[in-house]
C-alpha positions as CSV (number, residue, x, y, z in Angstrom):
1,M,44.2,106.5,-75.2
2,K,45.3,104.9,-79.1
3,K,42.2,106.2,-80.6
4,T,43.5,109.4,-79.5
5,F,46.4,109.2,-80.2
6,L,46.4,108.0,-84.3
7,T,43.3,111.1,-84.6
8,G,46.1,113.4,-83.5
9,V,48.2,112.2,-86.0
10,C,45.8,112.2,-88.8
11,L,45.1,115.8,-87.8
12,V,48.9,116.2,-87.9
13,A,49.2,114.7,-91.1
14,F,46.5,116.8,-92.6
15,L,47.8,119.2,-91.1
16,V,51.4,119.5,-92.4
17,N,50.5,118.4,-96.3
18,S,48.5,122.0,-96.0
19,F,51.2,123.3,-95.3
20,A,53.3,121.7,-96.8
21,Q,51.7,123.4,-100.2
22,S,52.9,127.2,-99.8
23,N,55.5,128.4,-101.7
24,L,57.6,129.1,-98.7
25,K,61.7,128.7,-99.6
26,G,63.2,125.4,-98.2
27,E,66.6,125.6,-96.8
28,K,68.8,123.0,-98.4
29,G,72.1,122.1,-96.7
30,V,70.8,124.3,-93.4
31,T,72.7,122.5,-89.8
32,S,71.9,122.9,-86.3
33,F,73.1,122.1,-83.1
34,G,71.0,122.4,-80.2
35,A,70.9,121.7,-76.7
36,V,67.9,119.3,-75.3
37,F,65.8,119.2,-72.4
38,G,62.5,117.4,-71.7
39,Y,60.7,114.9,-69.7
40,A,60.0,110.7,-70.0
41,I,56.2,110.3,-69.5
42,E,56.0,106.5,-68.6
43,S,59.4,106.3,-66.8
44,E,58.6,109.2,-65.4
45,K,62.3,110.6,-65.9
46,A,63.9,114.2,-66.7
47,V,65.6,114.0,-70.0
48,I,68.9,116.2,-71.4
49,G,70.3,115.5,-74.7
50,V,71.5,116.9,-78.0
51,D,70.9,116.5,-81.2
52,Y,72.3,117.6,-84.7
53,R,69.8,118.2,-87.8
54,Y,71.1,118.5,-91.3
55,N,68.2,119.8,-94.0
56,M,68.9,117.5,-96.8
57,L,66.4,119.0,-99.1
58,D,64.6,122.0,-99.0
59,R,61.8,120.5,-96.7
60,L,63.5,116.7,-95.8
61,R,66.1,116.7,-92.6
62,L,68.0,114.3,-90.5
63,T,68.4,114.2,-87.3
64,P,70.7,111.6,-85.2
65,S,70.2,112.8,-81.2
66,I,71.7,111.1,-78.1
67,L,69.3,111.7,-74.6
68,Y,69.7,110.8,-71.1
69,G,66.5,109.6,-68.8
70,V,68.3,110.9,-65.9
71,K,69.1,108.5,-63.0
72,R,65.6,107.7,-60.3
73,D,65.2,105.0,-58.6
74,N,68.7,103.3,-59.4
75,K,67.1,103.7,-63.2
76,D,69.0,105.0,-66.0
77,I,67.5,105.3,-70.1
78,W,70.1,106.3,-72.9
79,Y,68.5,106.9,-76.2
80,L,69.4,106.8,-79.3
81,N,67.5,108.1,-82.0
82,A,67.5,108.3,-86.1
83,D,64.5,110.5,-86.9
84,A,63.8,112.1,-90.6
85,H,61.4,115.6,-90.3
86,Y,59.6,116.5,-93.0
87,L,59.2,120.5,-93.0
88,A,56.0,122.1,-93.2
89,R,56.5,126.4,-93.1
90,V,53.8,128.0,-91.6
91,S,55.7,131.5,-91.8
92,E,59.3,133.2,-92.6
93,N,59.4,132.3,-88.8
94,L,57.3,129.1,-87.7
95,T,57.9,125.4,-88.7
96,L,56.0,122.5,-87.9
97,Y,56.9,118.6,-88.6
98,P,56.2,115.4,-88.1
99,I,59.0,112.9,-86.8
100,G,59.2,109.2,-87.6
101,G,62.8,107.2,-87.6
102,L,64.4,104.6,-85.4
103,G,64.8,105.1,-82.0
104,F,67.4,102.6,-79.5
105,S,67.0,102.5,-75.9
106,F,69.5,101.6,-73.1
107,W,67.5,100.5,-69.8
108,K,70.0,100.2,-67.0
109,N,68.6,98.6,-64.0
110,R,71.4,99.4,-60.7
111,T,70.0,97.1,-57.7
112,I,72.5,96.9,-54.8
113,P,72.4,94.0,-53.1
114,D,71.3,93.6,-49.6
115,I,74.4,92.0,-47.8
116,D,77.2,93.6,-45.2
117,L,80.8,93.2,-46.7
118,G,82.6,94.2,-43.4
119,D,85.6,95.7,-44.3
120,L,86.3,95.2,-48.1
121,G,85.2,99.3,-48.7
122,F,83.2,98.3,-51.4
123,I,79.1,97.6,-52.3
124,P,78.8,94.9,-55.7
125,Q,76.3,96.4,-58.2
126,N,74.3,94.4,-60.1
127,A,73.5,96.0,-63.9
128,D,70.4,94.4,-65.5
129,T,70.9,96.2,-69.5
130,Y,68.3,96.2,-71.8
131,L,69.0,96.9,-75.4
132,R,65.6,97.9,-77.1
133,V,64.6,98.7,-81.1
134,G,61.8,100.7,-81.7
135,L,60.2,103.4,-84.2
136,N,59.7,107.3,-83.6
137,M,56.7,109.3,-84.1
138,G,55.3,112.3,-83.5
139,I,55.0,116.1,-84.2
140,G,57.0,119.4,-83.8
141,G,57.1,122.4,-84.0
142,E,60.2,125.5,-83.7
143,L,60.4,128.8,-83.8
144,R,63.1,131.3,-85.1
145,L,64.1,133.7,-82.2
146,T,67.3,135.3,-84.4
147,E,68.8,134.6,-87.6
148,D,71.0,132.1,-85.5
149,I,69.2,130.9,-82.7
150,I,65.5,128.5,-82.2
151,A,63.8,127.0,-79.5
152,G,61.5,124.3,-80.7
153,A,59.1,121.6,-78.7
154,E,58.2,118.4,-79.5
155,F,56.0,115.7,-78.5
156,R,58.2,112.2,-79.4
157,Y,56.4,108.2,-78.6
158,N,59.0,105.1,-79.1
159,W,56.7,102.6,-80.2
160,T,58.9,98.5,-79.2
161,K,57.3,95.6,-79.6
162,Q,59.1,94.7,-76.0
163,G,56.9,96.5,-74.2
164,F,59.2,99.6,-72.9
165,N,57.5,102.5,-74.6
166,Q,58.2,105.7,-73.9
167,A,56.3,109.0,-74.4
168,M,58.2,112.0,-74.6
169,I,57.6,115.9,-74.6
170,L,61.0,117.8,-75.5
171,L,62.4,121.5,-75.3
172,R,65.4,122.0,-77.9
173,V,67.1,125.5,-78.2
174,A,69.5,125.0,-81.1
175,Y,72.4,127.4,-83.2
176,Y,72.2,127.2,-86.9
177,F,74.8,127.5,-89.3
């Protein structure tokens, strides 16, 4: 799996470098705000969120995002990401980009104790929370549907030393302004 992933990353880096040599004009100063939907593979959770993208240079974009791994089996996850994209314009409407950055994940495991509390009227919860810092790596692409609307897809991998690694497949719809 690691060899396949690394081979894919090398291939993507080669393609992005090849496309980056084209003379297509970048979009310095352009921003977008989008809704993100997807699936976290290791934790088997649906993911929803928002992101903001700001093109600092013609080919360099900063992308903060907040994602939520929907609660399943009394566990939920929040992701706070700060990524950079190096834009490779394939055509006027299609852009590919590698993803690199930092990811903070907040893992919550909520378990309800198996006790009878009678007439107290509430059930206490024991919440174990874990904060993990990791590196984001991946590849993405976006297609300009209209002058103001963009749709895109990403494969992202958040690598943490502590063993809370997460691969995600994400879809995005955004408004450019």
